[in-house]
All heavy atoms as an XYZ file, in Angstrom:
704
protein
N     146.534    128.142     39.594
C     146.064    128.983     40.701
C     146.211    130.459     40.301
O     147.176    130.869     39.599
C     146.977    128.698     41.865
C     146.978    127.360     42.364
S     148.233    127.162     43.640
C     147.305    127.750     45.016
N     145.208    131.237     40.683
C     145.227    132.695     40.424
C     145.918    133.349     41.609
O     146.326    132.692     42.687
C     143.890    133.256     39.973
C     142.902    133.186     41.213
O     143.225    133.272     42.418
N     141.632    132.906     40.843
N     146.065    134.654     41.533
C     146.723    135.532     42.514
C     146.073    135.383     43.941
O     146.709    135.371     44.988
C     146.830    136.955     42.138
C     147.869    137.107     40.898
C     147.643    138.547     40.315
O     146.498    138.958     40.113
O     148.748    139.013     39.980
N     144.698    135.373     43.942
C     144.000    135.247     45.147
C     144.148    133.897     45.788
O     144.441    133.852     47.104
C     142.427    135.524     44.861
C     141.615    135.204     46.083
C     142.103    136.880     44.308
N     144.124    132.792     45.033
C     144.342    131.525     45.579
C     145.813    131.393     46.136
O     146.092    130.732     47.165
C     144.133    130.461     44.466
C     142.696    130.419     44.087
C     142.396    129.724     42.754
O     143.345    129.621     41.972
O     141.230    129.348     42.511
N     146.789    131.984     45.440
C     148.137    131.848     45.885
C     148.298    132.580     47.188
O     149.031    132.082     48.124
C     149.216    132.464     44.734
C     150.520    132.590     45.396
C     149.158    131.396     43.577
N     147.611    133.788     47.295
C     147.737    134.557     48.526
C     147.108    133.837     49.647
O     147.555    133.891     50.817
C     146.972    135.916     48.296
N     145.996    133.113     49.445
C     145.302    132.275     50.463
C     146.278    131.269     50.982
O     146.107    130.901     52.236
C     144.081    131.666     49.948
N     147.147    130.746     50.269
C     148.173    129.723     50.776
C     149.318    130.394     51.455
O     150.061    129.639     52.001
C     148.656    129.029     49.468
C     147.718    127.989     48.949
C     148.324    127.335     47.641
C     147.343    126.874     49.936
N     149.449    131.671     51.349
C     150.661    132.341     51.997
C     151.577    132.875     51.064
O     152.660    133.318     51.587
N     151.383    132.764     49.804
C     152.336    133.250     48.773
C     152.880    132.155     47.861
O     152.532    131.014     47.960
N     153.665    132.549     46.897
C     154.147    131.689     45.913
C     155.000    130.688     46.428
O     154.908    129.409     45.950
C     155.000    132.593     44.782
C     155.442    131.771     43.616
C     156.191    132.616     42.658
O     155.612    133.641     42.168
O     157.318    132.479     42.411
N     155.929    130.950     47.338
C     156.847    129.909     47.841
C     156.007    128.820     48.710
O     156.413    127.609     48.593
C     157.960    130.475     48.670
C     158.877    131.279     47.876
C     159.465    130.575     46.773
O     159.837    129.431     46.829
O     159.443    131.252     45.648
N     154.934    129.155     49.272
C     154.064    128.207     49.896
C     153.417    127.335     49.030
O     153.256    126.131     49.196
C     153.138    128.827     50.988
C     153.811    129.460     52.200
C     154.609    130.670     52.029
O     154.626    131.332     50.992
O     155.412    130.973     52.963
N     152.967    127.889     47.831
C     152.380    127.094     46.846
C     153.298    126.165     46.289
O     153.065    124.945     45.997
C     151.844    127.991     45.771
N     154.559    126.542     45.888
C     155.556    125.646     45.527
C     155.822    124.539     46.471
O     156.149    123.436     46.136
C     156.837    126.443     45.193
C     158.051    125.539     44.774
C     156.583    127.530     43.946
N     155.919    124.833     47.731
C     156.216    123.966     48.729
C     155.235    122.776     48.812
O     155.481    121.732     49.496
C     156.386    124.655     50.174
N     154.129    122.868     48.185
C     153.161    121.880     48.211
C     153.637    120.581     47.492
O     153.150    119.521     47.691
C     151.854    122.334     47.646
C     151.134    123.285     48.314
C     149.872    123.802     47.446
C     150.557    122.896     49.679
N     154.740    120.808     46.712
C     155.297    119.682     45.980
C     154.597    119.298     44.831
O     154.818    118.164     44.353
N     153.515    120.025     44.234
C     152.937    119.654     42.914
C     153.927    119.729     41.905
O     154.713    120.651     41.589
C     151.750    120.672     42.743
C     150.985    120.326     41.500
C     150.791    120.670     43.891
N     153.952    118.627     41.060
C     155.017    118.518     40.090
C     154.738    119.493     38.961
O     155.777    119.871     38.170
C     154.860    117.037     39.440
C     153.612    116.573     39.977
C     153.191    117.373     41.105
N     153.636    120.068     38.824
C     153.335    120.868     37.685
C     152.412    121.993     38.181
O     151.223    121.719     38.432
C     152.693    120.224     36.546
C     152.613    120.891     35.213
C     152.149    120.108     34.051
O     152.665    118.865     33.986
O     151.250    120.523     33.331
N     152.925    123.220     38.336
C     152.165    124.322     39.026
C     152.062    125.509     38.119
O     153.114    125.946     37.521
C     152.770    124.746     40.363
C     152.190    125.688     41.202
C     150.841    125.225     41.632
C     153.014    126.009     42.420
N     150.844    125.967     37.842
C     150.675    127.026     36.879
C     149.999    128.269     37.751
O     148.954    128.147     38.176
C     149.728    126.723     35.740
C     149.544    127.635     34.574
C     150.918    128.172     34.043
C     148.626    127.209     33.617
N     150.665    129.372     37.828
C     150.204    130.448     38.671
C     149.893    131.590     37.669
O     150.815    132.096     36.928
C     151.281    131.023     39.677
C     151.929    129.867     40.603
C     152.914    130.495     41.391
C     150.873    129.307     41.325
N     148.729    132.034     37.681
C     148.169    133.074     36.694
C     148.256    134.426     37.323
O     147.902    134.571     38.540
C     146.805    132.715     36.048
O     145.888    132.623     37.227
C     146.841    131.309     35.237
N     148.742    135.410     36.590
C     148.828    136.726     37.063
C     148.166    137.792     36.242
O     148.564    138.838     36.039
C     150.393    137.144     37.253
C     151.061    136.223     38.099
N     150.971    136.344     39.515
C     152.000    135.235     37.943
C     151.807    135.487     40.096
N     152.488    134.817     39.115
N     146.953    137.338     35.697
C     146.085    138.321     34.926
C     146.798    138.815     33.696
O     147.508    138.126     32.982
N     146.778    140.107     33.628
C     147.345    140.731     32.308
C     148.892    140.816     32.358
O     149.424    141.259     31.449
C     146.885    142.243     32.284
O     147.307    143.047     33.358
N     149.462    140.420     33.438
C     150.937    140.366     33.481
C     151.515    138.933     33.110
O     152.681    138.809     33.173
C     151.552    140.817     34.747
O     151.115    139.944     35.874
C     151.140    142.290     35.115
N     150.636    138.010     32.797
C     151.109    136.660     32.386
C     150.892    135.647     33.486
O     150.092    135.781     34.258
N     151.699    134.603     33.266
C     151.692    133.380     34.266
C     153.017    132.915     34.526
O     154.023    133.269     33.904
C     150.847    132.304     33.656
N     153.108    132.151     35.574
C     154.410    131.499     35.942
C     154.201    129.958     35.993
O     153.186    129.520     36.660
C     154.875    131.917     37.324
C     156.168    131.255     37.831
C     157.378    131.532     36.937
C     156.361    131.680     39.229
N     154.896    129.238     35.112
C     154.797    127.866     35.147
C     156.081    127.322     35.915
O     157.167    127.571     35.678
C     154.832    127.321     33.687
C     154.949    125.787     33.607
C     153.649    125.098     33.993
C     155.169    125.386     32.070
N     155.671    126.383     36.870
C     156.755    125.753     37.725
C     156.589    124.299     37.439
O     155.705    123.704     37.860
C     156.759    126.070     39.159
C     156.795    127.695     39.300
C     157.829    125.494     39.892
C     156.427    128.100     40.681
N     157.511    123.686     36.752
C     157.468    122.278     36.350
C     158.806    121.577     36.768
O     159.833    121.938     36.185
C     157.114    122.239     34.981
S     156.770    120.487     34.489
N     158.682    120.665     37.666
C     159.902    119.944     38.034
C     161.048    120.868     38.522
O     162.201    120.660     38.173
C     160.374    118.923     36.904
C     159.331    117.908     36.732
C     159.787    117.039     35.534
N     158.740    116.112     35.107
C     157.780    116.472     34.229
N     157.590    117.666     33.887
N     156.787    115.595     34.015
N     160.685    121.972     39.287
C     161.658    122.957     39.764
C     161.958    124.033     38.745
O     162.718    124.938     39.249
N     161.733    123.837     37.578
C     162.019    124.978     36.503
C     161.022    125.900     36.508
O     159.764    125.595     36.267
C     162.334    124.201     35.189
C     162.657    125.274     34.154
C     163.506    123.193     35.358
N     161.336    127.214     36.556
C     160.298    128.307     36.507
C     160.448    128.848     35.098
O     161.464    129.253     34.582
C     160.630    129.392     37.505
C     160.430    128.876     38.909
C     160.908    129.871     39.867
N     160.713    129.395     41.220
C     159.924    129.733     42.204
N     159.182    130.878     42.024
N     159.940    129.224     43.408
N     159.344    129.064     34.468
C     159.170    129.681     33.120
C     158.072    130.751     33.173
O     156.862    130.469     33.484
C     158.856    128.610     32.169
C     158.646    129.025     30.671
C     159.964    129.040     29.861
O     160.813    128.168     30.190
O     160.009    129.780     28.859
N     158.413    131.892     32.745
C     157.382    133.023     32.772
C     156.722    132.947     31.385
O     157.377    132.653     30.337
C     158.047    134.382     32.749
C     158.579    134.711     34.136
C     157.553    135.549     34.968
N     158.012    135.587     36.255
C     157.279    135.595     37.311
N     156.121    135.425     37.280
N     157.800    135.754     38.559
N     155.380    133.035     31.404
C     154.596    132.935     30.289
C     153.982    134.274     29.954
O     153.128    134.664     30.815
C     153.404    131.820     30.396
C     153.991    130.548     30.790
C     152.715    131.754     29.161
C     154.970    129.828     29.907
N     154.409    134.935     28.957
C     153.817    136.263     28.658
C     152.454    136.218     28.079
O     152.050    135.103     27.466
C     154.868    136.832     27.666
C     155.397    135.675     27.003
C     155.431    134.596     27.951
N     151.721    137.242     28.179
C     150.459    137.327     27.581
C     150.284    138.563     26.756
O     150.995    139.519     27.012
C     149.177    137.302     28.574
C     149.180    135.922     29.355
C     149.305    138.406     29.594
N     149.479    138.434     25.731
C     149.252    139.725     24.916
C     148.267    140.576     25.617
O     147.192    140.123     26.052
C     148.674    139.343     23.522
C     148.632    140.428     22.576
C     148.515    139.905     21.075
N     147.644    138.675     20.943
C     146.371    138.622     20.667
N     145.745    139.709     20.486
N     145.751    137.457     20.578
N     148.604    141.851     25.860
C     147.741    142.671     26.622
C     146.480    142.998     25.706
O     146.651    143.497     24.602
C     148.475    143.953     26.976
C     147.671    144.915     27.934
C     148.502    145.562     28.847
N     147.771    146.531     29.754
C     147.174    146.127     30.898
N     147.328    144.903     31.236
N     146.663    146.983     31.602
N     145.362    142.819     26.327
C     144.074    143.291     25.571
C     143.482    144.358     26.528
O     143.172    144.106     27.716
C     143.175    142.088     25.441
C     143.814    140.924     24.671
C     141.835    142.513     24.677
C     144.282    141.180     23.291
N     143.065    145.540     25.892
C     142.423    146.533     26.683
C     140.996    146.168     26.758
O     140.271    146.095     25.867
C     142.500    147.796     25.905
C     143.905    148.457     25.852
C     144.523    148.742     27.123
O     143.801    149.135     28.132
O     145.788    148.450     27.211
N     140.538    145.991     28.132
C     139.180    145.605     28.448
C     138.930    146.026     29.803
O     139.804    146.059     30.742
C     138.947    144.044     28.172
O     137.588    143.834     28.516
C     139.737    143.144     29.182
N     137.651    146.378     30.108
C     137.190    146.657     31.468
C     136.685    145.434     32.153
O     136.395    145.490     33.297
C     136.114    147.774     31.450
C     136.666    149.160     31.071
O     137.907    149.261     31.084
O     135.825    149.916     30.558
N     136.516    144.353     31.386
C     135.830    143.211     32.022
C     136.627    141.883     31.486
O     136.317    141.404     30.408
C     134.393    143.084     31.560
C     133.648    141.985     32.130
O     134.149    141.174     32.887
N     132.386    141.878     31.711
N     137.492    141.510     32.364
C     138.250    140.277     31.993
C     137.539    138.967     32.316
O     138.252    137.917     32.286
C     139.542    140.300     32.730
C     139.099    141.097     34.065
C     137.972    141.984     33.599
N     136.207    138.951     32.547
C     135.538    137.820     32.851
C     135.608    136.686     31.794
O     135.550    136.974     30.576
C     133.980    138.175     32.978
O     133.835    139.120     34.059
C     133.249    136.840     33.360
N     136.035    135.531     32.230
C     136.119    134.404     31.359
C     137.564    134.059     30.870
O     137.851    133.039     30.528
N     138.483    135.082     31.010
C     139.839    134.935     30.584
C     140.547    133.813     31.377
O     141.233    132.941     30.773
C     140.616    136.166     30.689
N     140.414    133.889     32.679
C     141.052    132.862     33.573
C     140.481    131.418     33.290
O     141.199    130.467     33.149
N     139.154    131.285     33.063
C     138.653    130.059     32.731
C     139.062    129.528     31.347
O     139.368    128.307     31.201
C     137.059    130.129     32.755
C     136.520    130.325     34.155
O     137.202    129.988     35.056
O     135.332    130.836     34.222
N     139.180    130.395     30.469
C     139.679    130.099     29.078
C     141.071    129.680     29.168
O     141.417    128.653     28.486
C     139.486    131.215     28.105
N     141.864    130.251     29.922
C     143.292    129.965     30.050
C     143.456    128.529     30.647
O     144.074    127.731     30.135
C     143.947    130.884     31.047
C     145.419    130.715     31.160
C     146.265    131.644     30.418
C     146.035    129.844     31.999
C     147.684    131.554     30.458
C     147.443    129.766     32.057
C     148.208    130.545     31.342
N     142.653    128.229     31.707
C     142.746    126.992     32.304
C     142.118    125.938     31.354
O     142.767    124.814     31.331
C     141.924    126.900     33.770
C     141.830    125.570     34.383
C     143.276    125.143     34.721
C     140.975    125.647     35.590
N     141.089    126.033     30.795
C     140.567    125.093     29.774
C     141.480    124.789     28.675
O     141.744    123.596     28.326
C     139.183    125.501     29.252
N     142.168    125.814     28.094
C     143.052    125.678     27.007
C     144.267    124.929     27.528
O     144.850    124.160     26.787
C     143.409    127.047     26.448
N     144.837    125.304     28.733
C     146.007    124.599     29.252
C     145.660    123.068     29.402
O     146.481    122.227     28.983
C     146.399    125.143     30.498
C     147.635    124.559     31.090
C     148.931    124.931     30.590
C     147.566    123.590     32.004
C     150.146    124.450     31.074
C     148.797    122.952     32.594
C     149.942    123.441     32.138
O     151.140    122.771     32.605
N     144.483    122.782     29.963
C     144.168    121.478     30.233
C     144.000    120.643     28.901
O     144.484    119.500     28.834
C     142.879    121.338     31.113
O     143.100    122.087     32.300
C     142.362    119.952     31.342
N     143.282    121.314     28.027
C     143.146    120.596     26.719
C     144.466    120.356     26.050
O     144.722    119.202     25.560
C     142.272    121.507     25.734
C     142.129    120.957     24.332
C     141.303    119.951     23.893
C     143.227    121.190     23.253
N     141.673    119.587     22.593
C     142.768    120.322     22.227
C     144.221    121.953     23.147
C     143.456    120.397     20.940
C     144.954    122.049     21.921
C     144.539    121.194     20.872
N     145.493    121.289     26.050
C     146.700    121.195     25.412
C     147.476    120.006     26.071
O     148.173    119.303     25.433
C     147.444    122.472     25.340
N     147.445    120.034     27.317
C     148.226    118.855     28.025
C     147.663    117.573     27.701
O     148.320    116.681     27.405
C     148.267    119.205     29.658
C     149.041    120.329     30.041
C     150.581    120.105     29.743
N     151.059    119.207     30.816
C     151.935    118.180     30.634
N     152.203    117.974     29.330
N     152.393    117.316     31.411
N     146.352    117.493     27.727
C     145.604    116.162     27.311
C     145.953    115.758     25.955
O     146.056    114.586     25.590
C     144.123    116.328     27.583
N     146.197    116.818     24.995
C     146.401    116.542     23.665
C     147.913    116.320     23.374
O     148.321    115.906     22.325
C     146.064    117.742     22.782
N     148.690    116.291     24.538
C     150.141    115.881     24.344
C     151.085    116.977     24.337
O     152.403    116.679     24.190
N     150.612    118.218     24.460
C     151.643    119.378     24.518
C     152.527    119.312     25.788
O     151.953    118.856     26.848
C     150.868    120.609     24.497
C     150.245    120.975     23.173
N     150.874    121.886     22.305
C     149.103    120.511     22.601
C     150.060    122.036     21.316
N     149.042    121.171     21.352
N     153.677    119.741     25.668
C     154.487    119.866     26.865
C     153.973    121.050     27.697
O     153.356    121.876     27.208
C     155.923    119.967     26.595
C     156.583    118.739     25.976
C     158.005    118.726     25.815
N     158.325    117.436     25.241
C     159.415    117.234     24.521
N     160.229    118.243     24.193
N     159.747    115.978     24.217
N     154.381    121.115     28.940
C     153.813    122.244     29.891
C     153.943    123.662     29.322
O     152.981    124.410     29.355
C     154.576    122.016     31.133
C     154.717    120.625     31.228
C     155.078    120.162     29.803
N     155.184    123.985     28.804
C     155.434    125.296     28.417
C     154.529    125.607     27.130
O     154.049    126.701     26.924
C     156.931    125.643     28.088
C     157.140    126.945     27.345
C     157.756    125.557     29.376
N     154.517    124.620     26.219
C     153.721    124.805     25.042
C     152.271    125.000     25.388
O     151.533    125.878     24.744
C     153.903    123.585     24.090
O     152.941    123.605     23.012
N     151.739    124.234     26.336
C     150.390    124.246     26.688
C     150.097    125.613     27.438
O     149.054    126.088     27.097
C     150.091    123.143     27.714
N     151.040    126.077     28.121
C     150.785    127.445     28.781
C     150.861    128.575     27.769
O     149.987    129.572     27.883
C     151.856    127.711     29.795
N     151.625    128.458     26.758
C     151.602    129.450     25.685
C     150.283    129.410     24.912
O     149.736    130.441     24.529
C     152.768    129.260     24.754
C     154.116    129.672     25.490
C     155.379    129.424     24.609
N     156.551    129.830     25.277
C     157.752    129.224     25.085
N     157.816    128.307     24.195
N     158.709    129.777     25.865
N     149.776    128.210     24.654
C     148.542    128.042     24.014
C     147.430    128.628     24.756
O     146.623    129.344     24.324
C     148.351    126.559     23.688
C     146.907    126.249     23.198
N     146.552    126.519     21.898
C     145.834    125.729     23.832
C     145.292    126.195     21.772
N     144.825    125.714     22.831
N     147.509    128.442     26.104
C     146.470    129.016     26.968
C     146.527    130.452     27.091
O     145.435    131.185     27.050
C     146.704    128.427     28.464
N     147.665    131.065     27.013
C     147.829    132.567     26.983
C     147.204    133.125     25.679
O     146.428    134.154     25.733
C     149.253    132.864     27.111
N     147.368    132.414     24.599
C     146.839    132.897     23.276
C     145.331    132.842     23.280
O     144.604    133.658     22.880
C     147.419    132.225     22.190
O     148.849    132.245     22.187
C     146.832    132.614     20.758
N     144.793    131.743     23.925
C     143.440    131.489     23.967
C     142.701    132.554     24.808
O     141.761    133.031     24.512
C     143.174    130.008     24.511
O     143.736    129.074     23.549
C     141.639    129.865     24.587
N     143.287    132.814     25.936
C     142.728    133.745     26.795
C     142.646    135.191     26.216
O     141.639    135.826     26.371
C     143.576    133.884     28.205
N     143.670    135.459     25.538
C     143.675    136.821     24.842
C     142.607    136.886     23.762
O     141.946    137.852     23.547
C     145.105    137.082     24.234
N     142.423    135.742     23.140
C     141.429    135.791     21.930
C     140.115    135.865     22.588
O     139.160    136.543     21.995
C     141.599    134.349     21.279
C     140.708    134.352     20.005
C     141.203    135.250     19.005
N     140.326    135.277     17.873
C     139.734    136.127     17.275
N     139.894    137.433     17.682
N     138.895    136.022     16.147
N     139.818    135.232     23.738
C     138.538    135.428     24.385
C     138.254    136.809     24.814
O     137.130    137.313     24.608
C     138.491    134.431     25.635
C     137.332    134.852     26.595
C     138.310    132.933     25.184
N     139.331    137.397     25.270
C     139.083    138.925     25.695
C     138.787    139.724     24.405
O     138.057    140.620     24.415
C     140.401    139.350     26.377
C     140.465    138.911     27.774
C     141.782    139.243     28.389
C     139.164    139.165     28.692
N     139.393    139.350     23.356
C     139.236    140.183     22.090
C     137.776    140.035     21.628
O     137.260    140.963     21.217
C     140.130    139.675     20.976
C     141.615    140.046     21.050
C     142.548    139.516     19.974
O     142.230    138.443     19.400
O     143.564    140.107     19.746
N     137.318    138.912     21.765
C     135.956    138.533     21.275
C     134.940    139.151     22.058
O     133.805    139.399     21.725
C     135.765    137.055     21.245
C     136.518    136.390     19.957
C     136.354    134.896     20.076
C     136.158    136.841     18.667
N     135.260    139.416     23.400
C     134.173    139.856     24.326
C     134.364    141.369     24.684
O     133.528    141.922     25.295
C     134.173    139.082     25.682
O     135.534    139.171     26.280
C     133.897    137.588     25.388
N     135.557    141.928     24.290
C     135.716    143.391     24.506
C     134.787    144.289     23.782
O     134.413    143.985     22.710
C     137.239    143.745     24.184
N     134.260    145.189     24.556
C     133.331    146.229     23.914
C     134.195    147.251     23.211
O     135.072    147.880     23.899
C     132.463    146.823     25.079
C     131.576    147.818     24.415
C     131.734    145.780     25.745
N     133.883    147.497     21.956
C     134.717    148.517     21.267
C     134.568    149.905     21.852
O     133.511    150.168     22.376
C     134.096    148.458     19.838
C     133.368    147.176     19.699
C     132.933    146.907     21.163
N     135.542    150.679     21.867
C     135.536    152.050     22.408
C     134.684    152.785     21.477
O     134.570    152.752     20.269
C     136.837    152.625     22.381
N     133.783    153.700     22.228
C     132.837    154.487     21.484
C     133.500    155.683     20.834
O     134.516    156.243     21.340
C     131.714    154.832     22.365
C-alpha cells in the first residue's frame, strides 16, 4: 500500500489491524515498511534525484511480487524491490542540463 492508500484506511495502525500476514507500506523516497507476522522492518531506498517518479511504485510492487513468487523471503523481496524501483528511476530520469 502507498501513503495515500494507508491514509484512506485511517493510518498505519488501521492497516495493520486488518490482520494481513504480510503488509508492505511504501513511503516513496523515504523507503518502505514491511510488517510480516508482527515484525516491522524498515526497507531503505537509494535516493534518486528526479522530478517524475512515475513508475517507481509499480516497479517496486512488480519486483516484490516476482521475488516472493521466486521464493525470496519477505525482507529479501522488499530489498530487491527497492533496488528495482531505484533502477527504474535512474533509467527514466532526465539528465540535468
